[in-house]
C-alpha positions as CSV (number, residue, x, y, z in Angstrom):
1,X,4.2,26.6,5.5
2,X,5.3,24.9,2.2
3,X,4.1,25.8,-1.3
4,X,1.5,28.1,0.5
5,X,0.2,25.2,2.5
6,X,0.0,24.8,6.3
7,X,1.9,21.6,7.5
8,X,1.1,20.1,10.8
9,X,3.3,17.4,12.5
10,X,1.3,14.7,14.7
11,X,3.1,12.8,17.2
12,X,1.2,9.7,18.7
13,X,2.9,9.2,22.0
14,X,3.2,6.3,24.6
15,X,5.9,6.3,26.8
16,X,8.1,8.6,24.9
17,X,9.7,11.0,27.4
18,X,13.3,9.9,26.9
19,X,13.1,10.3,23.2
20,X,10.9,13.0,22.6
21,X,13.2,15.8,22.8
22,X,15.8,14.1,20.4
23,X,12.9,13.7,17.7
24,X,11.5,17.3,18.1
25,X,15.2,18.8,17.7
26,X,15.0,17.6,14.3
27,X,11.5,18.8,13.2
28,X,12.2,21.6,10.6
29,X,10.2,24.5,12.2
30,X,10.9,26.8,9.1
31,X,8.2,24.6,7.3
32,X,6.3,22.9,10.0
33,X,3.5,25.3,11.3
34,X,2.5,23.4,14.4
35,X,3.3,20.0,16.4
36,X,0.7,18.0,18.1
37,X,1.4,15.3,20.5
38,X,-1.3,13.0,21.6
39,X,-0.3,11.0,24.9
40,X,-2.2,7.7,25.0
41,X,-2.2,7.3,28.9
42,X,1.7,7.0,29.2
43,X,3.0,5.5,32.1
44,X,6.0,7.9,32.2
45,X,6.2,11.7,32.3
46,X,5.6,12.0,28.4
47,X,3.0,14.7,28.8
48,X,4.9,17.0,31.2
49,X,8.1,16.6,29.2
50,X,6.1,17.7,25.9
51,X,4.6,20.7,27.7
52,X,8.0,22.0,28.7
53,X,9.1,21.7,25.2
54,X,6.1,23.8,24.0
55,X,4.3,21.3,22.2
56,X,0.4,21.4,21.9
57,X,-0.7,18.3,23.8
58,X,-3.7,16.1,24.2
59,X,-3.9,13.4,27.1
60,X,-6.2,10.4,26.6
61,X,-7.9,9.6,29.9
62,X,-6.9,5.9,29.3
63,X,-4.8,3.7,26.9
64,X,-7.2,3.6,23.9
65,X,-4.9,2.2,21.4
66,X,-2.5,3.3,18.7
67,X,-5.3,3.6,16.1
68,X,-7.4,5.7,18.5
69,X,-4.4,7.9,19.2
70,X,-4.1,8.7,15.5
71,X,-7.6,9.4,15.2
72,X,-7.4,12.1,17.8
73,X,-4.1,13.4,16.0
74,X,-5.7,13.9,12.7
75,X,-9.0,15.3,14.2
76,X,-7.0,17.9,16.1
77,X,-4.7,18.8,13.4
78,X,-7.7,19.4,10.8
79,X,-9.2,21.8,13.5
80,X,-5.9,23.8,13.3
81,X,-6.3,24.2,9.6
82,X,-3.9,21.7,8.4
83,X,-3.5,21.4,4.6
84,X,-1.0,18.5,5.0
85,X,-0.5,16.2,8.1
86,X,2.6,14.5,8.9
87,X,3.0,11.6,11.4
88,X,6.2,11.2,13.1
89,X,6.6,8.7,15.9
90,X,8.3,10.6,19.0
91,X,10.5,7.4,19.8
92,X,13.1,8.6,17.4
93,X,13.1,5.5,15.2
94,X,12.5,7.7,12.0
95,X,14.4,10.9,11.4
96,X,12.2,14.0,11.0
97,X,14.8,15.3,8.8
98,X,13.1,13.9,5.6
99,X,9.7,16.0,6.5
100,X,10.8,18.7,3.9
101,X,10.9,15.9,1.2
102,X,7.5,14.4,2.3
103,X,5.8,17.8,2.7
104,X,7.1,19.0,-0.7
105,X,5.5,15.9,-2.5
106,X,2.3,16.1,-0.5
107,X,1.9,20.1,-1.0
108,X,2.9,20.2,-4.6
109,X,-0.1,18.3,-5.9
110,X,2.1,15.3,-6.8
111,X,0.9,12.9,-4.3
112,X,-2.0,12.6,-1.8
113,X,-0.3,10.3,0.6
114,X,3.5,10.0,1.1
115,X,5.2,7.1,3.1
116,X,8.7,6.9,4.3
117,X,9.9,3.4,3.3
118,X,12.6,1.7,5.2
119,X,12.8,-0.8,2.4
120,X,13.7,1.7,-0.6
121,X,17.1,2.4,0.7
122,X,18.0,-1.1,1.7
123,X,19.0,-0.1,5.1
124,X,16.3,-1.8,7.2
125,X,18.5,-4.7,8.3
126,X,21.6,-2.3,9.0
127,X,19.3,0.0,11.2
128,X,18.6,-3.0,13.3
129,X,15.3,-4.3,12.3
130,X,15.0,-7.8,13.5
131,X,15.2,-10.5,10.8
132,X,11.8,-12.1,11.4
133,X,10.2,-8.6,11.1
134,X,11.9,-8.2,7.8
135,X,11.0,-11.4,6.3
136,X,7.3,-10.7,7.5
137,X,7.4,-7.4,6.0
138,X,8.6,-8.5,2.7
139,X,5.8,-11.3,2.7
140,X,3.1,-9.1,3.8
141,X,3.9,-6.5,1.3
142,X,3.9,-8.9,-1.5
143,X,0.6,-10.4,-0.6
144,X,-1.0,-6.9,-0.2
145,X,0.4,-5.7,-3.4
146,X,-1.0,-8.8,-5.2
147,X,-4.3,-8.4,-3.6
148,X,-4.7,-4.7,-3.9
149,X,-3.2,-4.2,-7.3
150,X,-0.5,-1.7,-5.9
151,X,3.3,-1.8,-6.2
152,X,4.5,-0.3,-2.9
153,X,7.8,-1.2,-1.4
154,X,6.3,-1.7,2.1
155,X,2.9,-1.1,3.9
156,X,4.4,-1.2,7.5
157,X,6.1,2.1,8.0
158,X,4.7,4.5,10.8
159,X,5.9,7.4,9.0
160,X,3.3,9.2,6.6
161,X,2.0,12.2,5.1
162,X,-1.6,13.0,4.3
163,X,-3.4,16.0,2.5
164,X,-6.4,17.3,4.1
165,X,-8.5,16.0,1.4
166,X,-7.4,12.4,2.3
167,X,-8.2,12.8,5.9
168,X,-11.4,14.3,5.3
169,X,-12.7,11.5,2.9
170,X,-11.5,8.4,4.5
171,X,-13.8,6.6,6.9
172,X,-11.2,6.5,9.5
173,X,-13.5,6.1,12.5
174,X,-14.6,2.7,11.0
175,X,-10.9,1.6,11.5
176,X,-9.3,-0.4,14.4
177,X,-8.2,1.1,17.4
178,X,-5.2,-1.2,17.5
179,X,-2.0,-1.2,15.3
180,X,-3.7,-2.5,12.2
181,X,-5.1,1.2,11.7
182,X,-2.0,2.0,9.9
183,X,-2.7,-0.8,7.4
184,X,-6.3,0.0,7.1
185,X,-5.7,3.6,6.4
186,X,-3.1,2.9,3.7
187,X,-5.5,0.2,2.1
188,X,-8.3,2.8,2.3
189,X,-6.1,5.5,0.5
190,X,-5.6,3.0,-2.4
191,X,-9.2,1.8,-2.5
192,X,-10.3,5.5,-2.9
193,X,-7.8,6.2,-5.7
194,X,-5.5,8.7,-4.0
195,X,-1.9,9.0,-5.3
196,X,0.5,7.2,-3.0
197,X,4.2,8.3,-3.2
198,X,7.2,6.9,-1.3
199,X,10.6,8.4,-0.1
200,X,13.5,6.3,1.2
201,X,14.1,6.6,5.1
202,X,16.7,5.1,7.3
203,X,15.5,3.7,10.7
204,X,16.9,2.9,13.9
205,X,16.1,0.1,16.3
206,X,17.1,0.6,20.0
207,X,15.8,-0.2,23.3
208,X,14.0,3.3,23.8
209,X,12.2,2.9,20.5
210,X,8.7,1.3,20.5
211,X,8.1,-2.1,19.2
212,X,5.5,-4.7,19.3
213,X,6.5,-8.2,20.6
214,X,6.3,-11.3,18.6
215,X,2.7,-12.3,19.5
216,X,1.3,-8.9,18.8
217,X,3.3,-8.8,15.4
218,X,1.3,-12.1,14.3
219,X,-1.9,-10.6,15.2
220,X,-1.0,-7.4,13.3
221,X,0.2,-9.6,10.2
222,X,-3.1,-11.6,10.2
223,X,-5.0,-8.1,10.5
224,X,-3.1,-6.9,7.4
225,X,-3.9,-10.0,5.3
226,X,-7.6,-9.6,6.4
227,X,-7.6,-5.9,5.3
228,X,-6.2,-6.7,1.8
229,X,-8.7,-9.8,1.5
230,X,-11.5,-7.2,2.4
231,X,-10.2,-4.7,-0.2
232,X,-10.4,-7.5,-2.9
233,X,-13.7,-8.9,-2.0
234,X,-15.2,-5.4,-2.0
235,X,-13.5,-4.6,-5.3
236,X,-15.0,-7.8,-6.9
237,X,-18.4,-6.9,-5.3
238,X,-18.4,-10.2,-3.3
239,X,-18.7,-8.2,0.1
240,X,-19.2,-4.8,1.7
241,X,-16.9,-3.7,4.6
242,X,-17.4,-0.6,6.7
243,X,-13.7,0.5,6.5
244,X,-14.2,0.9,2.4
245,X,-17.7,2.4,2.6
246,X,-17.6,6.1,1.1
247,X,-20.4,6.8,3.5
248,X,-18.7,5.5,6.5
249,X,-17.9,7.4,9.8
250,X,-15.1,9.8,9.2
251,X,-13.3,12.4,11.3
252,X,-16.0,15.0,10.5
253,X,-18.7,12.7,11.8
254,X,-20.6,13.9,14.9
255,X,-19.8,10.8,16.7
256,X,-16.1,10.9,16.0
257,X,-15.9,14.5,17.1
258,X,-17.7,13.5,20.5
259,X,-15.3,10.7,21.2
260,X,-12.3,12.9,20.4
261,X,-13.4,15.7,22.5
262,X,-14.5,13.5,25.5
263,X,-11.5,11.2,25.7
264,X,-8.7,13.8,25.4
265,X,-7.7,16.5,27.8
266,X,-6.4,19.5,25.9
267,X,-3.1,21.1,27.0
268,X,-2.2,24.1,24.9
269,X,1.6,25.0,24.6
270,X,3.2,26.6,27.7
């Protein structure tokens, strides 16, 4: 609990057995009311390890993708009565030690969305971010800021906090099930007028940390540019896209709930 509001941490997991315990150890349980892990059909023993650590788990029947994983994460967090949901990757690339700062900004009413930026602190390259990813990050961020009229330091961090209002309003079920989901969600937040804040966050790149390869990075980058262009075209009234439709399918949509319930096996804490 923080500022009288329930804080839930969600962890979209895939092959995170070797890093999960280190990540969980840094989660500040004095303010985090619950932790949810959604295992996207990992090939290792992530789900077994998570259950031993006492985490509330959901197991996808097959590998649906990073975006679908988050849809399940947020749906289940809202069912637990979360006022603020913070997504932390269980691969230990981002430290959960800054959860209090993110939660405070989101529960205080100052911001609706809070992202942990690897760029603000100037430590991305020192933390091991590959040079091509850094250059791509800066280029994509510049292009997206221009197209969407925003001033964020980056759009590509996987460490975010959202208020309940954001998660209930955004048409998240219209988004991709793949990696570009992250970018679409942030673009939606800006499109619908939610206040987005940033905090500086160190990052670590190492063998166990998850990362997409060069080919998938290129696909992701094109998807980000496509999302920003759709944003601009819709703002200009030149096109209509489901991801920016206020009447689009959100997490409360019956179809979304159907898919969430049917594709995830529930494992309560042991």
